[in-house]
C-alpha positions, 0 to 999 in steps of 0.5 A: 529533592530531585524531580522525577522525569517521566519516561515512556517507551513504545514496544511492539509485540508479535501475537500471531494467534490474534487474527481477528477483531474479537481476539483483539478485543480480549487483549484490549480489555486485558490492557485496559486493566493495567495502570501505566499504559498510556495508549495501545493499538491492536492490529489483528490483520498483522498480529501486532500489538503496539503499546506506549507505557510509563517505564517508571511503573511498568516493564515489558514483562508486565505487558507480556503477562497481560497479553498472556492473561488474555489467552495469547502467546507473545512470540516476539517484541521489538522496542522503539524508544520514544523518549531520549534516555529511556531504557529498552526492555525488549530483552524481557520478551520472548524469542522471535518465531516466524510461523509460516502458513504451512506450519499451521497444519503441524501445530499443537492445535492441528494435532489435537484437531486430527485426533478429535476427528479420529474419535468423532469418526469412530463414534459415527462408525459405531452409531450409524455404520456398524448397525448396517453390518452387525445389528447385535454388536451395534446395539451392545456397543451403542446402547449397553456400553455407550461406546459411541457417546464415549468416543464423542466425549473424547472428541470434545475433550481433545479439540474442545480443551483449547476452545473452552480455555479461550472461552474462559479467557473471553469471559474473564476479559468480558469479550463476547467473541466466537470462542465464548459462543462456541464454548457455551454451545458445547457446554450447552449440548453436553449439559442437555445430554447429561442432564436431560438425556437429549443425546447431543453428544454427536453435535458437541463433538462436531462443534469441537472438531469442526470449529477447530478445523475452522480456526486452522483454516482461518489462521492459514488464510490470515497467514497468507495475507500476512505473508505479503508483509513478511516478504517486504520485511525479508528484502533487507539482509541481516548482515553487511560486509563493512571495511573498518580499520583496513579490514573487511568484517561482517556485522549485523545491519543494526551495528553498522554506523553512519559513515561506515563503508559497506562492500557490495559484491555482484548478486548481493542485496545492498544492506543500507541506504548510502552513496556510492563512493567507488565502483559501477553497477546496475542495481535492481531497485524494484523492491523499493521503487517498483522499476522493472529495469535495473538502474546504472549506479556510479560514484555519487549516486544514491542506493537503497537498502533492499535493492539488488546489486546486479553485476559490478562491485560497489563501495557504499558510504552509509547515510542512515541507520538500519532503523531509519533507512528507506526500506524500514520507513516503508515497512513502518508506514505500511504497518501504520497504514494497515492499523488505520481504519477506513470508513467502511471498516468503521461502519462494519464495526458499528454494525457488528456491535449490534449484530452479535448481541441481537443474534445471541438473544435470538438464539436464546429465544429460539431455544427457550420459547418454541418448546413452551408454545408448541405441544406437538408439531405445527404445519404452516402454509408459506408462500407459493404453496410451500408448507413447513412443519415446525417440530415440538421436541425441545431438543430440536429447538435447543439445537437450533438455538446452539446453531444460531449461537454459532452464527452470532460471531461476525468474524468474516464480516468484520475481517472482510475490510482489513484483510483487503486493505492489507493485501492492497497496501502491501501489493502497492508497496512491492510495486513502488507505490506507498499508500499511507492508509486504507482510507486513502486506498478507498478514496483513490479508488473513488476519484473521478478527476485527477489534477496533475502538476506540469513541471516535474510530474508530466514533464521531467522538470529539466530544461533541454535544447530541442531546436537549433536554427542557424541563420545568415550563413552560420552553422549549428556548431557556430551557434552553439559555440557562441551560445555556450560562451555567452551562457557559461557564466549564467545561472539561469536554467535556460542557460545551463540547458544550453551549456549542457547541450553544447558540451554533449556535442563536444563543442568547446567554450570560446574565450569570453570577456565583459560578461553582463546579465541583462535582467529579464531579457538575456545576457551580453558578452564579448565573444572573440572580441566582438559583443554578442547577445543571447536573449528573448526576441524582445531584446533583439527588437530593442537592438533594432532588428526587424524579426520579420526579415532574417536570412536563413542559413544555407549549405551550398545554396540549399536552405536547411530542413528546419529553415524550409519548414519555417520559411515559405520563401526559402530565403528568409525566416519570418521570426516574429510572426511564424518561427517564434510563435510556432516554436512557442506553440510547441511549449518551447522557450526561444533564445536568439543569438547574435550581435548588434549587426546580425542574428546568428541563430535561434535556440529553442529550449523546453522542459521535456515531456516524460516518455510515459506521460501520454500513455499514462493519461490515455490509460487513466481515461480507459480505466474510467477517470472522467477528467484529467486537468493539468495545473501549471504556473507556466504561460498560457501558450506553453500550457496549451501546447503541452496539454494538447500533446498529452491529451489532458481534458483541461488545463489551467495556466499561470497559477500561483500555489493558492490558485492551484488550491482554488482549482482543486476545490472547484474540481471537488465541487464538481466531482465526488473525489479529486486526486492531486499529483505533484512533487510533494513539496512545492505543491503541498497546499494543493496536495493537502486540499485534494481527496488524495495527495500523490507525491512523485519520486519519493524514494529517499525524499523524507519530506515527500514520504512524510507529507503525501497520502500516497507516494510513487517511490520511483520518478515514474508516472506510469505507476499512476494507472496501476495505483488507480486500478489497484484502489478501484478493484480494492474497493470492489473487493471490499464491497464484495467481502462485506456483502457476501459475508453479511448475506451468507450470515443472514441466509444461514440464520434465516434458515435455522428455524426451518431446520435447513442449517445443521450445526456443521454448516453453521461452523464450516460455512458461516464461520470458516468458509466465509473467512477463508472466502473473504481472505482469498478474495482479498489476496487477489489484489496482490496479483494486480501488476503495473501495465507492461505497455506503460513500463515500456515507456515508448517516447512521445513525439 
C-alpha cells in the first residue's frame, strides 16, 4: 500500500468588510471550528485572511464557506503553493473586486442607510415639528395612528437588518463585538417599547441609522488607509511585450518566463526584473528605491519591475518570475510587516479584552440597579457646589444602560495602532524604505544612538585616486603612466583604483615585463626596460631612500601647487614627517612610485565619502539622535580623519566583526535603543545585535532584503533621517491615537449616568467619530517625505 503524502497550501482571501479586530475575531472563531486548518492569520487593517490548510481534507471552497458563515463575503483569493506538487485551488474562490473608497457611499448598505434616515427624519417631523404647525393633525397622526412610531420601526427595519444579521453571526461565533452589542441595544429598546410602553422607538431608530452611518464612515476611513497599499500593488503593469520566435506578443506578466526578452518603450513601466541587453535610457526608480532623479541604464545594468522607462528604448532579459521580482517581494514583506503586532498593539489587545466585559456588566447594572433603589428623583451635591439629580424612571436608566452598551466596544482604541503601522510602513515603502514590521517602526522611533559601518555606508566602498604628486622633474602624466603599468596586473583594490583613474585620463599602459608582487609591500616590474616599484613608503625606505629629502617637481622653475602646500622650503618634500602623515590624516592611503635611484611621484588613494553623508549626520543630530558612532576595521588614523570630516560623535577603529557586536552591546547598555546601519551581509552579527538593523542598498539584493529589519532600497544614506523622522512621528501618532480614544471612551462612559451623553453621541462620537479620527491621524504619516536638501546631495569637501 502506498504511503499518503501530506500536502499543504497557503491561500490568501480578500475580505474587505473585515475592517476591525472584532470582525477578525468572528472569522477566527469560525476557522477554529474547521478540521484540517494548520494555521491562519487575519489582517483587518488590510482586509486579508491567510490560511494554511491540508489539501487532503479541505479545499478553498470549504474555507470560503467558513468565512461566509462568519458573515463576511470573500471577493478575491490567491493561492501560494507551499508544498511542491500541491494543487492550486484558487479558481474556486470568488472573482476579484477592488472596492475603492468612493464606492462605499454607493454600496447596498449605504442605500439602506439613506432610506432609514429618511424614515427617521419623517418620524421626527411628525413627532416634534408638526405639533408646532397643526396640533390636531399631530395628535391624530401621533397618538391615534402611531404614524411616527411606524416610521421609526421602518427606519429600524431598513438599516437594522444588516446590523441584526451581523449580530447573529457574532453570537453564533461567540464574539462579543460591536454588531452584537448594538443588536442587543436595538432589540432591548424595541422590547421595552412594545412590552412595557417605554416609548424608545426613536432611540432604536437612531441607533440603527447612526450606527450604519458610523460603519460607513469607518469603512471609508479604513479604505483610505488600505489605498496606500493598493497604490503600491498598482505599480506593476498587468501585461508585458515579449519577443518570442522573432515576433512581438503581449502576455500577462504571470506568463512571462525567465530568459524572455521584454521590450520597453519610452514612457512605459518596466514589467519584470531583468538585465538590459540592448538600448539606453533614463529609468525612474522612485517606486522601488525612492530615488527622485532618474538613473541612466545601459547594457548590463539591472532594472526592476514597476520602475518607469523615461526616454529611450530598452530590451530587458527577464531574471525572475513575476511572483518573485523585487516589487512582489516588497509588497509581500509590507503585508507581512502589517500582520506582526507591536508591543503597544499587544498591550491594547490585552486591555480591550478586559474593557468590553467590564463595560457590558456596568451597562447591565446601570439599567437594572438604580430603578430598584430610587423610588423618586434624588439630588446629590457634588464638588464645587454642583448638584445633580438622578432620575427615578426606569426607562431613563434603561436608556443609560443601552448607551453604555454602545460604548462597550473598543473599536477605535484597538485599531489605533494597526492603522498607524499600515500608514507608516506603506509610506516608507513608497519612499524606498522597507520596514519589516511594526515593531521595528516603533523601535526605530525610540533609538537614541545610531552606529554606522564606514566602508560602503558612510563611504562609497570604492577606492579612488585623490592626489597625484609628481617629484624630481616628472609630470603627473609620467607618474600615472608608470603607475598604470606597474598596477595593470595587480588584483589589489588600490592597484585597480590607480589603473581606473589613469584610464579615465586617457593615459596609455606602457610595456611592462618581469612583473612581481611583493607581499604586503607593493609590486615590482620593468617599465621601459627599467625596474620600477610601486608600494608603501616602507618599501622605499628598505630600498635606501631618505624620505625626508625628496625633490619636488617643478614646471619652469616653479614648484607645483601641491608641492608648495607640502613643502615649506619650496624645493623638497619632507615625505616621512609631513607629506605622508598629512595625506594619511585625511584618511588616504599613500603609494610611492619610483626606481632604485629616485622617487618619481606619490599617489594617494581613498574610499570616497558619500556626498550625502555629512548632511545626513547633521540632520540626524537635529532630529534628536544623541550619539552617532562610526565602526570600522580601518586603521586608527584613517578612521579619525573620516570621523572628523563627517562630524560623528565617536568612532571605533580596527574592529573585527565580533568587536563590532561588543560595541553595539556597550551602546545598548548606555542608551534605550541602538540602530546599526551596514551592508546587510558583512555586518550581519552587528545588525542582528542592534535594536534595529538597517541594510543599505537592498534593491535587488536577496540577502539584504531577507536579513535586515529595515532596508534602504537605494544606495542612499539620505533616507536614514527620513526613516527616523517617520518612525519617531509614527510613535507619536500611535500614542496620540491610543490615549485620545481611551480618554474619549472614558469621558463618555463617565458622563452617561449624569445624562450628559445621548445615544447618538455614543454612536457618532464614541464609535464612528473616534475611528475616523484615529484613522485620519494615522494617514498623516503618508505625507512625511524625505528631506529635499539631503536629496540634493551637495558634495562634501
